[in-house]
C-alpha positions as CSV (number, residue, x, y, z in Angstrom):
1,X,0.0,0.1,0.0
2,X,1.4,3.4,-1.1
3,X,2.1,6.2,1.7
4,X,-0.9,8.3,0.4
5,X,-3.3,5.4,0.4
6,X,-2.2,4.4,3.9
7,X,-2.8,8.1,5.3
8,X,-6.3,8.1,3.6
9,X,-7.2,4.9,5.2
10,X,-6.1,6.1,8.7
11,X,-8.2,9.3,8.2
12,X,-11.4,7.4,7.6
13,X,-10.7,5.1,10.6
14,X,-10.2,8.3,12.7
15,X,-13.6,9.7,11.9
16,X,-16.5,9.5,14.5
17,X,-18.4,6.3,14.1
18,X,-21.9,7.1,12.6
19,X,-24.8,5.7,14.3
20,X,-26.4,2.6,12.5
21,X,-30.0,3.4,11.4
22,X,-32.1,0.3,12.2
23,X,-35.5,0.5,10.5
24,X,-38.4,0.1,13.1
25,X,-39.7,-3.5,13.2
26,X,-43.2,-4.3,13.0
27,X,-44.4,-5.1,16.6
28,X,-46.1,-8.3,16.7
29,X,-49.3,-8.6,18.9
30,X,-48.6,-10.7,22.1
31,X,-50.1,-14.1,22.1
32,X,-53.1,-14.3,24.3
33,X,-53.6,-17.8,25.7
34,X,-56.7,-16.9,27.6
35,X,-58.8,-18.8,25.1
36,X,-57.3,-22.0,26.4
37,X,-58.8,-21.2,29.8
38,X,-62.2,-20.9,28.6
39,X,-62.6,-17.1,28.0
40,X,-64.5,-16.0,25.0
41,X,-62.6,-12.9,24.1
42,X,-61.3,-13.0,20.7
43,X,-57.6,-12.1,19.9
44,X,-58.3,-11.3,16.2
45,X,-61.5,-10.6,14.5
46,X,-62.0,-13.1,11.7
47,X,-63.7,-12.8,8.5
48,X,-66.3,-15.4,7.4
49,X,-63.9,-18.4,6.7
50,X,-63.2,-19.8,3.3
51,X,-62.5,-23.4,2.4
52,X,-58.8,-24.3,3.0
53,X,-56.4,-27.1,2.1
54,X,-54.2,-28.6,4.7
55,X,-51.1,-30.5,3.8
56,X,-50.9,-33.8,5.6
57,X,-48.2,-36.4,5.7
58,X,-50.7,-39.4,5.5
59,X,-53.4,-38.3,3.2
60,X,-51.5,-35.4,1.4
61,X,-54.2,-32.7,0.7
62,X,-57.1,-32.4,3.1
63,X,-59.7,-29.9,2.1
64,X,-61.6,-28.2,4.8
65,X,-65.1,-26.8,4.1
66,X,-65.9,-23.4,5.7
67,X,-67.9,-25.1,8.4
68,X,-65.1,-27.2,9.3
69,X,-62.6,-24.2,9.3
70,X,-64.7,-22.5,11.9
71,X,-64.4,-25.4,14.2
72,X,-60.7,-25.9,13.6
73,X,-60.2,-22.2,14.5
74,X,-61.7,-22.6,18.0
75,X,-59.4,-22.7,21.2
76,X,-60.8,-25.9,22.1
77,X,-59.8,-27.7,18.8
78,X,-56.4,-26.0,18.6
79,X,-55.7,-27.6,21.9
80,X,-55.5,-30.9,20.2
81,X,-52.1,-29.8,18.5
82,X,-50.7,-30.2,21.9
83,X,-52.1,-33.5,22.9
84,X,-50.0,-36.5,21.7
85,X,-51.8,-39.1,19.8
86,X,-50.0,-41.8,21.4
87,X,-49.2,-40.6,24.8
88,X,-45.7,-41.6,25.9
89,X,-45.1,-44.0,23.0
90,X,-42.6,-41.3,21.7
91,X,-40.2,-42.6,24.5
92,X,-40.1,-46.0,22.6
93,X,-40.8,-44.9,19.0
94,X,-39.2,-41.4,18.6
95,X,-41.3,-40.5,15.6
96,X,-44.5,-40.9,17.5
97,X,-44.9,-37.2,18.3
98,X,-48.0,-36.7,16.3
99,X,-51.1,-35.1,17.8
100,X,-54.8,-35.6,18.2
101,X,-55.2,-32.5,15.9
102,X,-53.9,-34.1,12.6
103,X,-55.7,-37.3,13.5
104,X,-59.0,-35.4,13.8
105,X,-58.3,-33.9,10.4
106,X,-57.6,-37.2,8.9
107,X,-60.9,-38.7,10.2
108,X,-62.7,-35.8,8.8
109,X,-61.0,-36.3,5.4
110,X,-62.0,-40.0,5.4
111,X,-65.5,-39.0,6.3
112,X,-65.8,-36.8,3.2
113,X,-64.4,-39.6,0.8
114,X,-66.8,-42.2,2.4
115,X,-69.6,-40.0,1.8
116,X,-68.6,-39.3,-1.7
117,X,-68.4,-42.9,-2.4
118,X,-71.9,-43.6,-0.8
119,X,-73.4,-40.7,-2.9
120,X,-72.1,-41.9,-6.2
121,X,-73.7,-45.3,-5.6
122,X,-77.0,-43.6,-4.8
123,X,-76.9,-44.9,-1.1
124,X,-77.5,-41.3,0.4
125,X,-80.9,-41.0,-1.5
126,X,-83.4,-39.7,1.1
127,X,-80.7,-38.1,3.1
128,X,-79.7,-34.4,3.0
129,X,-76.6,-32.4,2.8
130,X,-77.4,-31.4,6.3
131,X,-77.1,-35.2,7.3
132,X,-73.8,-35.5,5.5
133,X,-72.5,-32.2,7.2
134,X,-73.5,-33.6,10.6
135,X,-71.4,-36.7,10.1
136,X,-68.4,-34.8,8.7
137,X,-68.3,-32.4,11.6
138,X,-68.8,-35.2,14.0
139,X,-65.9,-37.0,12.5
140,X,-63.9,-33.9,13.0
141,X,-64.8,-33.4,16.5
142,X,-64.7,-36.9,17.7
143,X,-61.7,-36.4,20.0
144,X,-62.5,-32.9,21.2
145,X,-62.7,-34.1,24.7
146,X,-59.7,-36.1,24.7
147,X,-57.4,-36.2,27.8
148,X,-53.6,-35.4,27.7
149,X,-51.5,-38.5,26.8
150,X,-53.9,-40.8,25.0
151,X,-56.1,-43.1,26.9
152,X,-54.0,-43.4,30.2
153,X,-56.5,-41.4,32.3
154,X,-59.4,-43.2,31.0
155,X,-57.7,-46.4,32.2
156,X,-57.2,-44.8,35.6
157,X,-61.1,-44.5,35.9
158,X,-61.6,-40.9,34.7
159,X,-64.8,-40.3,32.4
160,X,-64.6,-41.2,28.8
161,X,-63.3,-38.7,26.4
162,X,-66.3,-39.2,24.2
163,X,-68.8,-38.2,27.0
164,X,-66.6,-35.2,27.8
165,X,-66.6,-34.1,24.1
166,X,-70.2,-34.5,23.8
167,X,-70.8,-32.2,26.8
168,X,-68.2,-29.7,25.4
169,X,-70.2,-29.3,22.2
170,X,-73.2,-27.8,24.0
171,X,-71.6,-24.4,25.0
172,X,-68.8,-22.1,24.2
173,X,-67.0,-21.4,21.0
174,X,-67.5,-24.9,19.5
175,X,-71.2,-24.7,19.8
176,X,-71.2,-21.3,18.2
177,X,-69.1,-22.5,15.5
178,X,-71.3,-25.5,14.9
179,X,-74.5,-23.1,14.8
180,X,-72.6,-20.8,12.4
181,X,-71.6,-23.6,10.2
182,X,-75.3,-24.8,9.7
183,X,-75.4,-27.5,12.7
184,X,-77.7,-26.1,15.2
185,X,-78.2,-29.4,17.1
186,X,-74.9,-30.0,18.9
187,X,-76.7,-32.8,20.9
188,X,-77.1,-34.7,17.7
189,X,-73.4,-34.4,16.9
190,X,-72.6,-35.6,20.5
191,X,-74.9,-38.7,20.0
192,X,-72.9,-39.7,16.9
193,X,-69.6,-39.2,18.7
194,X,-70.8,-41.4,21.8
195,X,-72.2,-44.2,19.7
196,X,-75.8,-43.6,20.9
197,X,-77.2,-42.0,17.7
198,X,-79.7,-43.8,15.4
199,X,-78.6,-41.7,12.4
200,X,-78.3,-43.8,9.4
201,X,-74.7,-42.6,8.8
202,X,-73.5,-42.7,12.5
203,X,-71.5,-45.9,12.0
204,X,-69.0,-43.9,10.0
205,X,-67.9,-42.3,13.2
206,X,-68.5,-44.9,15.8
207,X,-69.0,-48.6,14.8
208,X,-67.2,-51.5,13.8
209,X,-65.5,-50.0,10.7
210,X,-65.5,-46.3,11.9
211,X,-63.2,-44.0,9.9
212,X,-61.3,-43.2,13.3
213,X,-59.8,-46.6,13.2
214,X,-58.6,-46.3,9.6
215,X,-56.8,-43.0,10.3
216,X,-55.3,-43.9,13.6
217,X,-54.0,-47.3,12.6
218,X,-52.5,-46.0,9.4
219,X,-51.0,-42.8,11.0
220,X,-49.6,-44.4,14.0
221,X,-47.8,-47.0,12.1
222,X,-46.5,-44.5,9.8
223,X,-45.1,-42.2,12.6
224,X,-43.8,-45.2,14.6
225,X,-42.0,-46.5,11.5
226,X,-43.7,-50.0,11.7
227,X,-45.2,-52.0,9.0
228,X,-48.3,-53.2,10.8
229,X,-50.9,-50.7,9.9
230,X,-51.5,-51.9,6.4
231,X,-55.2,-51.6,5.5
232,X,-56.8,-51.7,2.0
233,X,-58.4,-48.3,2.5
234,X,-59.6,-47.8,-1.1
235,X,-61.3,-51.1,-1.2
236,X,-62.9,-50.7,2.2
237,X,-64.3,-47.2,1.3
238,X,-65.5,-48.3,-2.0
239,X,-67.5,-51.4,-0.5
240,X,-69.3,-49.1,2.1
241,X,-73.1,-49.2,1.7
242,X,-76.2,-48.0,3.5
243,X,-78.6,-50.9,4.2
244,X,-81.8,-51.7,5.9
245,X,-81.6,-53.9,9.0
246,X,-83.8,-54.3,12.0
247,X,-86.2,-51.6,10.8
248,X,-83.8,-48.8,10.2
249,X,-80.9,-47.7,7.8
250,X,-77.4,-47.9,8.8
251,X,-73.9,-48.3,7.4
252,X,-72.7,-51.7,6.2
253,X,-70.3,-53.4,4.0
254,X,-70.6,-55.3,0.7
255,X,-69.7,-59.0,1.0
256,X,-66.8,-58.6,-1.4
257,X,-65.4,-56.0,1.0
258,X,-64.8,-58.7,3.7
259,X,-61.1,-59.2,2.9
260,X,-60.3,-55.5,3.4
261,X,-62.2,-55.5,6.7
262,X,-60.1,-58.4,7.8
263,X,-57.0,-56.3,7.0
264,X,-58.3,-53.7,9.4
265,X,-58.9,-56.0,12.2
266,X,-55.6,-57.6,11.8
267,X,-53.7,-54.3,11.6
268,X,-55.5,-53.4,14.8
269,X,-54.4,-56.6,16.6
270,X,-50.7,-56.0,15.4
271,X,-50.6,-52.5,16.5
272,X,-51.8,-53.3,19.9
273,X,-49.3,-56.2,20.2
274,X,-46.4,-54.3,19.0
275,X,-47.0,-50.7,19.5
276,X,-49.7,-49.7,22.1
277,X,-49.1,-52.5,24.6
278,X,-45.2,-52.4,24.1
279,X,-43.7,-53.1,27.5
280,X,-41.8,-49.8,27.7
281,X,-44.7,-47.8,26.6
282,X,-46.9,-49.5,29.1
283,X,-44.3,-48.7,31.9
284,X,-44.5,-45.0,31.0
285,X,-48.2,-45.2,30.9
286,X,-48.5,-46.9,34.3
287,X,-46.2,-44.2,35.7
288,X,-48.1,-41.5,34.3
289,X,-51.3,-42.8,35.6
290,X,-49.8,-43.0,39.1
291,X,-48.5,-39.5,38.9
292,X,-51.8,-38.0,38.0
293,X,-53.6,-40.0,40.7
294,X,-51.2,-38.6,43.5
295,X,-51.5,-35.1,42.1
296,X,-55.3,-35.3,42.3
297,X,-55.2,-36.9,45.8
298,X,-52.7,-34.1,46.9
299,X,-55.0,-31.4,45.4
300,X,-52.5,-30.3,42.8
301,X,-54.8,-30.5,40.0
302,X,-58.7,-30.9,40.0
303,X,-60.1,-33.7,38.1
304,X,-62.3,-31.4,36.1
305,X,-59.3,-29.5,34.7
306,X,-57.7,-32.7,33.2
307,X,-59.7,-32.9,30.0
308,X,-59.0,-29.0,29.2
309,X,-55.2,-29.4,29.8
310,X,-52.5,-30.1,27.3
311,X,-49.6,-32.7,27.7
312,X,-46.9,-30.1,28.5
313,X,-49.0,-27.9,30.6
314,X,-50.3,-30.8,32.7
315,X,-46.8,-32.2,33.3
316,X,-45.4,-28.7,34.1
317,X,-48.2,-28.1,36.7
318,X,-47.8,-31.5,38.4
319,X,-43.9,-31.5,38.3
320,X,-43.7,-28.3,40.3
321,X,-45.3,-30.1,43.4
322,X,-44.8,-33.7,42.6
323,X,-43.5,-35.6,45.7
324,X,-43.2,-39.0,43.9
325,X,-40.4,-38.1,41.5
326,X,-42.3,-39.8,38.7
327,X,-42.7,-36.6,36.6
328,X,-38.7,-36.0,36.6
329,X,-38.3,-39.6,35.9
330,X,-40.6,-39.6,32.8
331,X,-39.0,-36.4,31.5
332,X,-35.6,-38.1,31.7
333,X,-36.9,-41.5,30.4
334,X,-36.0,-43.4,33.6
335,X,-38.8,-45.9,33.2
336,X,-39.6,-48.6,35.7
337,X,-38.3,-52.0,34.7
338,X,-40.1,-55.2,34.6
339,X,-39.8,-57.4,37.5
340,X,-42.3,-59.8,36.6
341,X,-44.2,-60.5,33.4
342,X,-46.9,-63.3,33.0
343,X,-49.1,-64.5,30.1
344,X,-52.8,-64.4,30.8
345,X,-52.9,-68.2,31.2
346,X,-50.0,-68.0,34.0
347,X,-51.5,-65.2,35.7
348,X,-54.7,-67.0,36.9
349,X,-57.9,-65.1,37.8
350,X,-57.1,-61.4,37.7
351,X,-59.8,-59.1,39.2
352,X,-61.2,-56.5,36.9
353,X,-60.1,-53.6,39.3
354,X,-56.5,-54.3,38.1
355,X,-57.3,-53.0,34.7
356,X,-59.9,-50.6,35.8
357,X,-57.4,-48.6,37.9
358,X,-58.4,-46.6,41.0
359,X,-57.6,-46.6,44.8
360,X,-57.8,-50.4,45.4
361,X,-55.2,-51.1,42.7
362,X,-52.9,-48.5,44.3
363,X,-53.3,-49.9,47.7
364,X,-52.4,-53.4,46.3
365,X,-49.3,-52.1,44.6
366,X,-48.1,-50.2,47.8
367,X,-48.7,-53.3,50.0
368,X,-46.8,-55.5,47.7
369,X,-43.9,-52.9,47.2
370,X,-43.7,-52.4,51.0
371,X,-43.1,-56.0,51.6
372,X,-40.3,-55.9,48.9
373,X,-38.7,-52.8,50.7
374,X,-40.0,-50.2,48.0
375,X,-41.5,-46.9,48.8
376,X,-45.1,-46.1,47.8
377,X,-45.5,-45.6,44.0
378,X,-42.2,-47.5,43.4
379,X,-44.2,-50.7,42.3
380,X,-46.7,-50.6,39.6
381,X,-49.0,-53.4,38.2
382,X,-50.3,-53.3,34.6
383,X,-52.6,-55.5,32.8
384,X,-54.0,-53.9,29.5
385,X,-57.4,-54.3,28.6
386,X,-59.5,-53.5,25.6
387,X,-63.1,-54.3,25.5
388,X,-64.0,-56.1,22.1
389,X,-60.8,-55.2,20.6
390,X,-61.6,-57.1,17.5
391,X,-65.4,-57.1,18.0
392,X,-67.8,-56.9,15.3
393,X,-71.6,-56.1,14.8
394,X,-71.9,-55.1,11.2
395,X,-74.5,-55.5,8.3
396,X,-73.3,-57.3,5.3
397,X,-74.8,-56.7,1.9
398,X,-74.8,-60.1,0.3
399,X,-74.3,-60.7,-3.5
400,X,-77.9,-61.8,-3.6
401,X,-79.3,-58.6,-2.3
402,X,-79.9,-60.0,1.3
403,X,-78.4,-58.5,4.3
404,X,-77.0,-60.4,7.2
405,X,-75.3,-59.4,10.5
406,X,-71.6,-60.3,11.0
407,X,-70.8,-60.6,14.7
408,X,-67.9,-61.9,16.8
409,X,-69.0,-65.3,15.8
410,X,-67.6,-64.8,12.2
411,X,-68.7,-66.4,9.0
412,X,-67.0,-69.9,8.7
413,X,-65.4,-70.2,5.3
414,X,-66.1,-66.5,4.6
415,X,-64.4,-64.5,7.5
416,X,-62.8,-66.4,10.4
417,X,-60.9,-63.9,12.1
418,X,-63.6,-62.8,14.5
419,X,-63.8,-66.2,15.9
420,X,-60.0,-66.1,16.8
421,X,-60.3,-62.6,18.2
422,X,-60.4,-63.5,21.9
423,X,-57.4,-65.8,21.4
424,X,-55.3,-63.1,19.5
425,X,-56.1,-60.4,22.0
426,X,-55.2,-62.7,25.1
427,X,-51.8,-63.5,23.2
428,X,-51.0,-59.7,23.2
429,X,-51.8,-59.1,26.8
430,X,-49.2,-59.3,29.5
431,X,-49.7,-59.0,33.3
432,X,-46.5,-57.0,34.3
433,X,-45.0,-55.7,37.5
434,X,-42.8,-52.5,37.1
435,X,-40.4,-51.4,39.7
436,X,-38.3,-48.3,40.2
437,X,-35.4,-50.2,41.9
438,X,-34.3,-53.9,41.2
439,X,-36.3,-56.4,43.3
440,X,-37.5,-59.9,42.7
441,X,-41.2,-60.5,42.6
442,X,-42.7,-64.0,42.3
443,X,-45.9,-65.0,40.8
444,X,-47.1,-66.1,44.1
445,X,-46.6,-62.8,45.8
446,X,-48.3,-61.0,43.1
447,X,-51.5,-63.2,43.2
448,X,-51.4,-62.9,46.9
449,X,-51.6,-59.1,46.6
450,X,-54.3,-59.0,44.1
451,X,-56.4,-61.4,46.2
452,X,-56.0,-59.4,49.2
């Protein structure tokens, strides 16, 4: 560098620094979470909704009609974004972080496809667009009352999420969204969700082949990375019919669709055996149930608040006053280990209160744990139970035009899986004892505790 250039550079560096002009940023409005606590104050005034398309990993494009958009925009439905579909299964299958929100959208999508198939065949003759809308929105709202962390709290004896959901539809923003969308009878939507409706299309939402099952089996398998949720969806939807049976119209299946129905039932069995009832997932489930039970007992949380909570909010509130240490153990994935595992045939007669949950089970657990030198809550007993997991009660439209009812007895030579259902379910169940610290538990000790 020449002498002149060096002097010029030095002069520039010696000048006083000029203040940097930063353009003012647009101030974003603070997020108001009061809507999650039940207040009705709107954050943003919304224009009348238009149809929208949501991109979905499983079904690709899901088109939401304006009435559905109104519901999706309510705080109660947005809560489902923060409720894991599979509870603590992500501690076993890292990809299983999907939510009830996307599952609800998927079920709604399938309802639209099923109704389009029925309409094309002429099976919706005599039914109005209002009937179809009722069913689509019931499919969208079927999990609106769901607890945090999947079905654990229902296993612990709390009311069913369907009943809670039906009650939630009658007041507040969801009821207003239903009315604005053209469904003034929220009770009719609730009846479809709870399975108490006699509506001809109610079986699409609650029944042997309800669309909820198709979405969760396919979605859960995809997100867990397992090959067990394979269902012939196209064939199953194409074979749906509306038939007359026992004096009223209801959803049924063409006889030629039995193989696709069998694929649904077998996928369900495989998912329960390998995912939902996986030993580590059940350990986390048992720990969570005990954690919440103790929190309710200590007055940390009110039972009525459970259905309105999200996963993280519930754990945060409980962890702050948790005396059991379970909340921290779950967060750090320090799961209780199996001290004993028995097949149903080895377990003998197990009283129903073991899988129904409740105080009697907790007393038995603590009594057995105390005899083994464990503190209360350090020994947990788990025996998963699913009523009629592969159960069937479905009208079948025969090739000759007749209609017959397919039940758990099956159809020898046509569909034999239902007759094997009880054996399949029992083969998937295990009676397990989980412990926080290594101890030895004998079958005799467990059976004595369960008899006491």
